[in-house]
C-alpha positions in Angstrom: 82.3 108.4 94.7 82.5 112.1 94.3 79.5 114.3 93.4 79.4 117.1 90.9 76.8 119.7 90.3 75.6 120.1 86.8 74.3 123.4 85.3 70.8 123.0 86.9 72.4 122.5 90.3 71.2 119.0 90.4 73.6 116.6 92.1 74.9 114.0 89.6 77.0 111.1 90.7 80.0 110.4 88.4 83.3 108.7 89.0 86.1 110.9 87.8 87.9 109.5 84.8 91.0 107.6 86.0 94.2 109.2 84.5 97.0 107.4 82.8 99.4 107.8 85.8 96.9 106.6 88.3 95.9 103.7 86.1 99.5 102.6 85.7 100.3 102.8 89.4 97.2 100.7 90.2 98.1 98.1 87.5 101.7 98.0 88.7 100.6 97.3 92.3 98.3 94.6 91.1 100.9 93.0 88.9 103.5 92.9 91.7 100.9 91.5 94.2 100.2 88.8 91.7 104.0 88.0 91.5 104.0 87.9 95.3 101.3 85.3 95.3 103.0 83.2 92.5 106.3 83.3 94.4 104.9 82.2 97.7 105.3 78.5 97.1 109.1 79.1 96.8 109.2 80.4 100.3 107.3 77.3 101.6 109.4 75.0 99.4 112.7 76.3 100.7 111.4 76.8 104.3 113.2 80.2 104.4 112.0 83.7 104.4 115.1 84.7 102.4 113.3 83.6 99.3 110.4 85.9 99.9 109.6 89.2 98.2 109.2 90.8 101.6 112.8 89.9 102.6 114.3 91.4 99.4 111.9 94.3 98.6 110.1 95.1 101.9 111.4 97.9 104.1 113.3 96.6 107.2 114.0 99.7 109.4 116.7 97.9 111.5 118.7 96.8 108.5 118.2 100.1 106.6 119.3 102.3 109.5 122.3 100.1 110.3 123.6 100.7 106.8 122.6 97.4 105.3 122.8 97.9 101.6 119.1 97.5 100.7 118.9 101.1 99.5 116.1 100.4 97.1 113.6 99.3 99.8 112.1 102.7 100.5 110.7 102.6 97.0 110.1 98.9 96.4 108.2 98.3 99.7 105.3 100.4 98.3 104.4 97.8 95.7 104.2 94.9 98.1 101.0 94.2 100.0 100.0 91.9 102.9 96.8 90.7 101.4 94.1 91.4 98.9 92.1 93.7 101.2 95.3 95.7 101.9 95.9 96.1 98.2 92.3 96.9 97.5 92.0 99.6 100.1 95.2 101.3 99.1 94.3 101.2 95.4 90.7 102.5 96.2 92.1 105.6 97.8 94.5 106.1 94.9 91.6 105.6 92.4 89.3 108.1 94.2 91.8 110.9 95.1 94.7 110.4 92.7 93.1 111.7 89.4 92.5 115.2 91.0 96.0 115.4 92.3 97.4 114.2 89.0 95.5 116.9 87.1 97.2 119.5 89.2 100.7 118.1 89.2 100.9 116.4 85.8 101.8 112.8 85.2 105.5 112.8 85.8 105.3 115.0 88.9 102.4 113.0 90.2 104.4 109.7 90.0 107.4 111.4 91.6 105.2 112.8 94.3 103.6 109.4 94.9 107.0 107.6 95.2 108.4 110.4 97.4 105.5 110.3 99.8 105.9 106.6 100.2 109.7 106.8 100.7 109.4 109.6 103.2 106.5 108.0 105.0 108.3 104.7 105.5 111.3 106.5 107.2 108.9 107.3 110.1 108.6 103.6 110.8 112.2 103.7 111.9 111.1 105.6 115.1 110.2 102.4 117.0 113.5 100.9 115.9 115.4 103.9 117.3 113.4 103.9 120.5 113.2 100.1 121.2 115.7 98.4 118.9 112.9 96.2 117.5 111.3 96.3 114.2 109.0 94.5 111.7 109.3 94.7 107.9 107.0 97.3 106.3 105.1 96.8 103.1 102.2 98.6 101.3 101.4 101.8 99.6 99.7 103.4 102.6 102.3 106.1 103.0 102.1 107.1 99.3 98.3 107.0 99.3 98.1 109.1 102.5 100.4 111.7 100.7 97.9 111.8 97.8 95.0 112.2 100.2 96.7 115.1 102.0 97.5 116.7 98.6 93.8 116.3 97.6 92.7 118.0 100.8 95.2 120.9 100.2 94.1 121.4 96.6 90.5 121.8 97.4 89.8 121.8 101.2 86.2 122.7 100.8 85.4 119.9 98.4 82.5 117.8 99.7 82.2 114.1 99.2 80.4 111.1 100.7 82.5 108.5 102.5 80.8 105.1 103.1 79.1 104.4 105.6 78.5 108.1 106.6 75.2 109.3 105.2 76.3 113.0 105.2 78.8 114.8 103.0 82.1 115.6 104.5 84.7 118.1 103.4 88.2 117.2 102.4 
């Protein structure tokens, strides 16, 4: 929750109004997570991970860097999540910091920025594969939401806000 000072310099607590682009990204992530949950019985039924969303749409650094033709995975992995808490935390950060970044960039540029941050962020996960030859599939919007968080801090580095459980305001 961010705080704003009204004309009398009293601190008032308001949530910034969620923007169209942020709302759509949150809804898309929630809808795809729901599809993941609905499709899980297929994986169990067929006793194979090849029928899972993570296999087809998660980012597999080893396969990607070896030239395996899953070229869409740097984008699609961002919409898969490993559990409800994983989804909730990523969408909470997007909800809190996304509207301000969207107001600066505009809707189209914000969505492009969000997807680009996620795609570039996941390429860093290839470093363990390059060093050790081992890898695990990567899912989640953490790279994209970290990009939004960094953009927020760059837009207004002196902005103060409270972050639970800290009882004191911190700057971006």
